[in-house]
C-alpha positions as CSV (number, residue, x, y, z in Angstrom):
1,M,0.0,0.1,0.1
2,A,2.9,2.4,0.9
3,D,4.5,1.6,-2.6
4,R,1.1,2.5,-4.2
5,A,0.7,5.7,-2.3
6,T,4.4,6.8,-3.2
7,S,3.7,6.1,-6.8
8,E,0.6,7.9,-6.9
9,Y,2.1,11.0,-5.2
10,R,4.9,10.8,-7.9
11,W,2.2,10.9,-10.6
12,R,0.7,14.0,-9.0
13,L,4.0,15.6,-8.7
14,G,4.9,15.1,-12.3
15,R,1.5,16.4,-13.4
16,S,1.9,19.4,-15.7
17,T,-0.2,22.7,-15.1
18,G,-2.1,21.9,-18.1
19,R,-4.8,19.5,-19.3
20,V,-3.9,16.0,-18.3
21,A,-5.1,13.4,-20.8
22,G,-3.9,10.4,-19.1
23,R,-1.0,8.4,-17.7
24,V,1.2,6.1,-19.6
25,C,3.7,3.6,-18.2
26,S,6.2,3.1,-21.0
27,A,8.9,0.3,-21.1
28,L,12.0,-0.5,-23.0
29,F,13.6,-3.7,-22.1
30,F,17.1,-2.8,-23.5
31,F,19.7,-0.5,-22.2
32,P,20.2,2.8,-24.4
33,R,22.1,1.7,-27.3
34,G,20.1,1.5,-30.6
35,G,17.5,3.5,-32.4
36,S,14.6,2.3,-30.2
37,A,16.2,4.2,-27.2
38,Q,16.2,7.3,-29.4
39,V,12.6,6.9,-30.4
40,T,11.6,6.0,-26.7
41,R,13.2,9.2,-25.5
42,A,11.9,11.6,-28.2
43,L,8.5,10.2,-27.8
44,S,8.4,10.5,-24.1
45,Q,9.3,14.0,-24.2
46,A,6.9,15.0,-26.9
47,L,4.1,13.2,-25.3
48,A,4.0,15.9,-22.6
49,G,2.7,18.3,-25.1
50,T,-0.3,16.4,-25.8
51,G,-1.2,16.1,-22.1
52,W,-0.1,12.8,-21.5
53,Q,2.2,11.9,-18.3
54,V,4.8,9.5,-19.1
55,R,6.7,7.2,-16.6
56,L,9.4,5.1,-18.0
57,A,10.9,1.7,-17.0
58,A,14.1,1.0,-19.0
59,G,17.1,-1.4,-19.0
60,S,20.3,0.3,-17.9
61,L,24.0,-0.4,-18.1
62,G,27.0,1.6,-16.3
63,G,27.0,4.3,-13.7
64,P,25.7,8.1,-13.9
65,G,26.9,9.8,-17.0
66,A,27.5,6.7,-19.0
67,P,25.8,6.9,-22.4
68,T,24.2,3.3,-21.7
69,N,22.9,4.6,-18.1
70,A,19.0,5.0,-18.3
71,R,18.8,7.9,-15.9
72,S,21.5,9.8,-17.7
73,F,20.2,8.9,-21.1
74,Y,16.5,9.8,-20.4
75,S,17.6,12.8,-18.3
76,G,14.5,14.7,-17.6
77,S,12.1,11.9,-17.5
78,D,11.0,9.8,-14.6
79,V,12.8,6.6,-14.9
80,S,12.6,3.3,-13.1
81,A,15.9,1.4,-14.1
82,V,16.7,-2.3,-14.4
83,D,20.3,-2.3,-13.9
84,Y,22.0,-5.1,-15.9
85,S,25.6,-4.0,-14.7
86,P,26.0,-6.6,-11.9
87,A,25.4,-9.4,-14.2
88,L,28.6,-8.6,-16.0
89,R,30.5,-9.8,-12.8
90,F,29.3,-13.2,-13.4
91,A,31.1,-15.8,-15.5
92,D,27.7,-16.6,-17.1
93,P,25.7,-13.1,-17.3
94,L,22.4,-15.2,-17.6
95,A,22.9,-16.9,-14.1
96,A,22.8,-13.4,-12.2
97,P,19.9,-12.8,-10.0
98,V,18.8,-10.3,-12.7
99,P,20.3,-11.7,-16.0
100,F,21.8,-9.6,-18.5
101,Q,19.6,-8.7,-21.2
102,P,19.4,-11.2,-24.3
103,S,19.2,-9.9,-27.8
104,Y,17.4,-10.6,-31.0
105,E,20.9,-11.0,-32.5
106,D,23.5,-13.8,-32.2
107,R,26.8,-12.2,-31.4
108,P,29.3,-14.7,-29.9
109,T,31.5,-11.6,-28.9
110,G,28.9,-9.8,-26.6
111,P,27.5,-10.7,-23.3
112,D,24.0,-10.3,-24.5
113,R,23.0,-14.0,-25.7
114,V,20.4,-14.4,-28.3
115,F,17.1,-14.9,-26.8
116,A,16.6,-18.3,-28.5
117,A,19.6,-19.6,-26.1
118,V,18.0,-18.3,-22.8
119,D,16.5,-21.0,-20.6
120,D,13.4,-20.9,-18.7
121,A,14.9,-20.1,-15.3
122,A,16.8,-17.0,-16.5
123,Y,13.5,-16.1,-18.4
124,E,11.7,-16.4,-15.2
125,R,14.1,-14.0,-13.4
126,L,13.9,-11.5,-16.2
127,V,10.0,-11.5,-15.9
128,A,10.4,-10.9,-12.0
129,A,12.7,-8.0,-12.4
130,W,10.5,-6.3,-15.0
131,A,7.3,-6.9,-13.0
132,E,9.1,-5.1,-10.0
133,A,10.4,-2.3,-12.4
134,L,6.7,-1.6,-13.8
135,A,5.4,-1.4,-10.2
136,R,8.2,1.1,-9.4
137,A,7.3,3.1,-12.5
138,G,3.6,3.4,-11.5
139,A,2.0,0.9,-13.7
140,A,-0.9,0.4,-11.2
141,E,-1.9,3.9,-11.4
142,A,-1.4,4.4,-15.2
143,D,-4.2,4.2,-17.9
144,L,-2.2,2.0,-20.1
145,L,1.3,0.6,-21.0
146,H,3.2,1.5,-24.0
147,L,5.9,-1.4,-24.4
148,H,8.6,-1.0,-26.9
149,H,9.7,-4.4,-28.6
150,L,8.4,-7.8,-27.7
151,T,10.4,-8.9,-24.5
152,P,9.9,-10.4,-21.1
153,A,8.6,-6.8,-20.1
154,H,5.3,-8.2,-21.8
155,E,5.1,-11.2,-19.8
156,A,5.6,-9.1,-16.5
157,A,2.8,-6.8,-17.6
158,R,0.5,-9.6,-18.2
159,R,0.9,-11.2,-15.0
160,A,1.3,-8.2,-12.7
161,F,-1.0,-5.7,-14.4
162,P,-3.5,-7.9,-16.3
163,S,-6.3,-5.4,-16.5
164,L,-4.0,-2.7,-18.0
165,P,-4.3,-2.3,-21.8
166,I,-1.2,-2.7,-23.9
167,V,0.0,-0.6,-26.8
168,G,3.1,-2.5,-28.2
169,Q,5.5,-1.1,-30.6
170,L,7.8,-3.1,-33.0
171,H,11.2,-1.8,-34.1
172,G,12.1,-4.4,-36.9
173,T,14.4,-6.8,-35.1
174,E,11.7,-8.8,-33.8
175,L,10.7,-9.5,-37.5
176,A,14.2,-10.3,-38.3
177,F,14.4,-12.7,-35.5
178,L,11.4,-14.5,-36.7
179,R,12.7,-14.8,-40.1
180,V,15.7,-16.5,-39.1
181,L,13.5,-19.2,-37.2
182,A,11.4,-19.5,-40.2
183,A,14.5,-20.4,-42.2
184,G,15.6,-23.2,-40.0
185,L,17.0,-23.2,-36.5
186,P,20.8,-22.1,-36.2
187,R,23.1,-24.0,-34.1
188,G,22.8,-23.5,-30.3
189,W,19.3,-22.0,-30.5
190,R,17.8,-24.6,-27.9
191,Y,14.9,-22.7,-26.7
192,A,14.0,-21.1,-30.1
193,R,10.4,-22.4,-30.3
194,A,9.7,-21.3,-26.7
195,W,10.7,-18.0,-27.5
196,E,8.7,-17.8,-30.9
197,R,5.5,-18.7,-29.0
198,R,6.1,-16.0,-26.5
199,L,6.6,-13.3,-29.1
200,R,3.4,-14.4,-30.7
201,R,1.7,-14.5,-27.3
202,W,3.0,-11.0,-26.5
203,A,1.8,-9.6,-29.8
204,H,-1.7,-11.0,-29.4
205,A,-1.9,-9.5,-25.8
206,C,-1.4,-6.0,-27.5
207,E,-4.8,-4.0,-28.1
208,R,-2.8,-2.1,-30.7
209,L,0.6,-2.8,-32.2
210,I,2.7,0.2,-33.6
211,V,4.8,-1.0,-36.7
212,P,7.0,0.8,-39.3
213,P,4.8,2.4,-42.1
214,G,4.2,-0.3,-44.8
215,A,5.0,-3.2,-42.8
216,E,1.5,-3.9,-41.4
217,V,1.2,-7.0,-43.9
218,E,4.7,-8.4,-43.1
219,V,3.7,-8.1,-39.3
220,A,0.1,-9.7,-39.6
221,A,1.4,-12.8,-41.4
222,P,3.8,-14.3,-38.8
223,F,2.0,-13.1,-35.9
224,G,-1.5,-14.1,-37.1
225,L,-3.0,-10.7,-36.2
226,E,-6.0,-8.7,-37.6
227,R,-4.9,-5.7,-39.6
228,F,-7.1,-3.4,-37.6
229,R,-4.9,-4.0,-34.5
230,L,-1.8,-2.6,-36.4
231,R,-1.1,0.9,-36.8
232,G,1.8,2.0,-39.1
233,L,3.8,5.1,-37.8
234,P,7.1,6.3,-38.4
235,S,9.5,6.5,-35.6
236,G,9.9,10.2,-35.8
237,V,12.7,12.6,-36.3
238,E,13.9,15.4,-34.0
239,L,14.2,17.9,-36.8
240,D,15.3,20.5,-34.8
241,R,18.5,18.5,-33.7
242,F,19.2,17.4,-37.2
243,R,18.7,21.0,-38.9
244,P,21.2,21.1,-41.6
245,R,24.2,23.2,-40.9
246,P,26.6,22.0,-43.8
247,L,30.4,22.2,-43.4
248,A,32.5,22.8,-46.5
249,G,36.1,23.0,-47.5
250,E,38.8,23.0,-44.7
251,A,36.1,23.2,-41.9
252,R,34.9,19.9,-43.2
253,R,38.1,18.1,-43.3
254,A,39.1,19.5,-39.9
255,F,36.0,17.9,-38.5
256,W,37.0,14.5,-39.7
257,Q,40.6,15.0,-38.7
258,R,39.3,15.4,-35.1
259,W,37.1,12.3,-35.3
260,L,39.6,10.0,-37.1
261,V,42.9,11.3,-36.1
262,E,42.9,13.2,-33.0
263,C,40.1,11.7,-31.0
264,P,39.7,8.4,-32.6
265,Q,37.0,5.9,-31.3
266,G,37.3,3.5,-34.2
267,W,37.6,-0.2,-32.7
268,D,39.0,-3.4,-33.9
269,E,38.0,-7.0,-33.2
270,H,39.2,-6.6,-29.5
271,G,36.4,-3.9,-29.2
272,Q,38.4,-1.2,-27.6
273,P,37.4,2.4,-28.8
274,G,40.5,4.0,-30.2
275,S,42.2,1.0,-31.3
276,V,41.5,2.0,-35.1
277,A,43.1,5.5,-35.9
278,Y,44.3,7.1,-38.8
279,R,47.3,9.5,-39.8
280,D,46.7,13.0,-41.3
281,E,47.9,12.1,-44.7
282,E,45.2,9.3,-45.0
283,L,42.6,11.9,-45.0
284,S,43.6,13.7,-48.2
285,S,40.4,12.8,-50.1
286,F,38.2,14.6,-47.4
287,A,39.5,17.9,-48.7
288,S,37.8,17.8,-52.1
289,G,36.0,14.3,-52.4
290,T,32.4,13.4,-52.0
291,I,32.1,12.0,-48.7
292,L,29.6,9.2,-48.0
293,V,28.5,8.4,-44.3
294,Y,27.0,5.2,-42.7
295,L,25.4,5.7,-39.3
296,G,24.4,2.6,-37.3
297,R,25.2,-0.5,-35.5
298,F,27.1,-3.5,-37.1
299,T,24.3,-5.9,-37.3
300,A,23.6,-8.4,-40.1
301,V,20.5,-6.6,-41.5
302,K,22.7,-3.6,-42.3
303,R,24.7,-5.6,-44.6
304,L,27.9,-3.7,-44.2
305,P,29.9,-6.3,-46.3
306,L,27.7,-5.4,-49.2
307,L,28.2,-1.8,-48.7
308,I,31.9,-2.2,-48.3
309,R,32.4,-4.2,-51.3
310,A,30.2,-2.0,-53.4
311,H,32.0,1.0,-52.5
312,A,35.4,-0.5,-53.3
313,R,33.9,-1.5,-56.7
314,A,32.6,1.9,-57.2
315,Q,35.8,3.6,-56.1
316,A,37.9,1.8,-58.6
317,R,35.8,3.7,-61.4
318,L,35.8,7.1,-60.0
319,E,38.1,9.8,-61.2
320,R,38.5,11.0,-57.7
321,P,38.2,9.3,-54.2
322,A,34.8,9.3,-52.4
323,P,35.6,8.3,-48.8
324,L,33.0,6.3,-46.9
325,V,32.9,6.8,-43.1
326,L,31.3,4.1,-40.9
327,V,30.0,5.8,-37.7
328,G,28.7,3.6,-35.1
329,G,29.0,0.0,-34.1
330,H,28.5,-0.2,-30.3
331,P,32.1,-1.2,-29.1
332,G,32.6,-5.1,-29.2
333,E,29.4,-5.7,-30.9
334,W,29.0,-7.0,-34.5
335,E,27.4,-9.8,-36.4
336,G,29.3,-11.8,-39.2
337,E,32.5,-10.5,-40.4
338,H,34.0,-7.5,-38.5
339,P,33.8,-4.4,-41.1
340,L,37.8,-3.9,-40.6
341,K,38.2,-7.3,-41.8
342,M,36.2,-6.8,-44.7
343,I,38.0,-3.6,-45.5
344,R,41.4,-5.3,-45.3
345,Q,40.0,-8.3,-47.3
346,V,38.9,-6.0,-50.3
347,G,41.6,-3.2,-50.0
348,A,39.0,-0.6,-49.4
349,R,41.5,2.1,-48.4
350,E,38.8,4.9,-48.6
351,V,36.6,3.4,-45.8
352,F,37.2,4.6,-42.4
353,L,35.9,3.6,-38.9
354,A,34.8,6.4,-36.7
355,G,33.4,4.4,-33.8
356,W,30.3,4.8,-31.7
357,R,29.2,8.3,-31.2
358,P,26.7,10.0,-28.9
359,H,23.4,10.8,-30.5
360,E,23.9,14.5,-30.0
361,Q,27.0,14.3,-32.5
362,L,25.4,12.6,-35.3
363,P,23.9,15.7,-37.0
364,Q,27.7,17.0,-37.2
365,A,28.6,13.9,-39.2
366,L,25.9,14.3,-41.5
367,N,26.5,17.9,-41.9
368,A,30.1,17.0,-42.7
369,A,29.3,14.6,-45.4
370,D,27.5,14.6,-48.6
371,V,25.7,11.3,-49.0
372,P,24.1,9.2,-46.2
373,A,24.5,5.6,-46.6
374,V,21.6,4.0,-44.5
375,G,21.7,2.9,-41.1
376,R,21.0,4.7,-37.8
377,G,20.7,7.9,-39.7
378,G,18.4,6.8,-42.6
379,V,15.4,8.6,-41.7
380,R,17.1,11.3,-40.1
381,A,19.2,11.8,-43.3
382,R,16.1,12.1,-45.5
383,A,14.7,14.5,-43.0
384,R,18.1,16.8,-44.0
385,G,17.3,16.2,-47.7
386,G,19.5,13.4,-48.7
387,D,18.3,10.4,-50.5
388,G,21.0,8.1,-49.2
389,L,22.1,4.7,-50.5
390,R,20.2,1.9,-49.0
391,P,20.9,-1.8,-49.6
392,T,17.7,-3.5,-49.7
393,R,16.8,-5.6,-46.6
394,D,16.4,-9.0,-48.0
395,R,16.0,-12.3,-46.3
396,L,18.0,-12.2,-43.0
397,Q,19.8,-15.5,-43.6
398,H,21.2,-14.2,-46.9
399,A,22.6,-11.3,-44.9
400,R,24.1,-13.4,-42.2
401,A,25.7,-15.9,-44.7
402,G,27.1,-12.9,-46.7
403,G,25.0,-13.8,-49.7
404,D,23.1,-11.6,-52.0
405,R,20.9,-11.6,-55.1
406,P,23.0,-11.4,-58.2
407,G,23.6,-7.8,-59.5
408,R,22.6,-6.2,-56.3
409,G,26.1,-5.3,-55.5
410,E,26.6,-4.0,-59.0
411,R,23.7,-1.7,-58.6
412,L,24.8,-0.6,-55.3
413,A,28.3,0.2,-56.7
414,R,26.8,2.3,-59.3
415,A,25.0,4.5,-56.7
416,P,27.9,6.4,-55.2
417,R,29.4,6.8,-58.6
418,R,26.3,8.7,-59.7
419,R,26.3,10.8,-56.4
420,A,30.0,11.4,-56.6
421,G,29.5,12.7,-60.2
422,T,27.3,15.8,-58.7
423,G,30.1,16.8,-56.3
424,G,27.6,16.2,-53.5
425,S,26.7,20.0,-53.2
426,A,23.1,19.4,-54.1
427,D,22.7,17.0,-51.1
428,R,24.1,19.5,-48.5
429,G,21.9,21.9,-46.9
430,R,18.7,20.5,-48.7
431,L,15.7,20.3,-46.1
432,A,13.0,19.9,-48.9
433,G,12.7,16.3,-48.3
434,A,11.6,16.7,-44.9
435,R,7.9,16.0,-44.2
436,A,6.1,17.4,-41.2
437,T,4.7,13.9,-40.5
438,T,8.1,12.6,-39.5
439,A,8.6,15.4,-36.6
440,A,8.5,13.7,-33.1
441,A,5.9,16.1,-32.1
442,A,3.5,15.2,-35.0
443,I,4.3,11.5,-34.3
444,A,3.4,12.2,-30.5
445,T,0.0,13.7,-31.3
446,R,-0.9,10.6,-33.3
447,V,0.3,8.2,-30.5
448,A,-1.8,10.2,-28.0
449,C,-5.0,9.7,-30.3
450,L,-4.2,6.0,-30.3
451,Y,-3.7,6.0,-26.5
452,Q,-7.4,7.7,-26.2
453,E,-8.7,5.2,-28.7
454,V,-7.4,2.2,-26.8
455,V,-8.6,3.6,-23.3
456,A,-11.8,4.4,-24.6
457,Q,-12.3,0.9,-26.2
458,R,-11.3,-0.8,-23.0
459,Q,-13.8,1.3,-20.9
460,K,-16.5,0.5,-23.2
461,G,-15.7,-3.1,-23.0
462,G,-15.7,-2.9,-19.1
463,A,-19.1,-1.0,-19.1
464,E,-20.6,-3.7,-21.5
465,A,-19.5,-6.6,-19.4
466,E,-20.8,-4.9,-16.2
467,L,-24.2,-4.3,-17.8
468,R,-24.2,-7.9,-19.0
469,R,-23.7,-9.2,-15.2
470,D,-26.3,-6.9,-14.1
471,R,-28.8,-8.2,-16.4
472,S,-27.9,-11.7,-15.7
473,G,-28.2,-11.0,-11.9
474,G,-24.5,-11.6,-11.3
């Protein structure tokens, strides 16, 4: 009762002076690292403008000030953190009282095991930890839950707060995981079918499921969901943060010199930031060449080997160099071949590793480049007017195996040649490609309407059930 009273007080304390539309308890199972954390943060902040109060339960790693620390990353939001740091002290991070977060990706180099290798005992401990986190975040006094991804946080919500309606949100990685399962179980995925059933159960427990625009059909089929329950919404872009402020000439070269020579953060197979650095003379092409930039993690679906091979092929045909900078790759995490190995293998001397950078610094990289090449900055890059180079996401098993459809590498290789031929100036400074519908505030308004729809539907269902009980004499 004391916990409930404390939670209720904190909800009142956080209430804005304006109209309060409702209370939502949001949850992101993973510590801040990928794009879903950026989406969660931007949406939580923007929802305040719609009248919705937001409390957040989130995974966390590292102490205060660390970029993966939930309270630091979501600064300004009311956060209940699930700290995964103690699990790293165990020889087997899954054996910890609160196991280290699993992943949809299978990376033997990281502490986060693929979900399909996590047994029932570790799963139950994760569910228990997240039930406590949701309680601390005030779920008992919320009007609904907004749960990002399909994770044990869903099971915690089903067990601890069964009366609360759930709005789920997919970020693409779940679908990639299911595609791998459909293609055949990889070695070591002992518990894959149990997790497959869980993902489907959690999807069915959502009143509404937010999915990337155009993915409704792809989501409906594997989960067996009715289309009306799926809502296609873009993740949103912080347009003010990514406003174009293009760098040119010596200023642009000086920027890349800081990132690649003076303060390098690139990392090799040992995962140590700064272990990949460059000499000043290696950056000669940055002064006048067209610069391509990739922003994102080093996961299979990003298809970096294809991008690197295509760039090397195009580079051989260009009259002048067009450097490609890979910004990202969380230290020590990659799927398949390490990009540095591929760079050496194909002799891609104009491909550079800049390492993982804070979200706040990514606009600088975009403004110091000409052509965005997919990844974490894909949507943001289009917001600043660039069209980017986007290797099509084919079946995940092809990406993991390094395979590709015939001719795709050739088509991708022609793309930087076409862009480099323009000198890149047309891309820099263009904001014409930005659409108002991608702004975080506009997405928050649509999400708020969805919340109201779900709450009203649940209230109507409850009223009808009560009326039926009254009529039956119950």
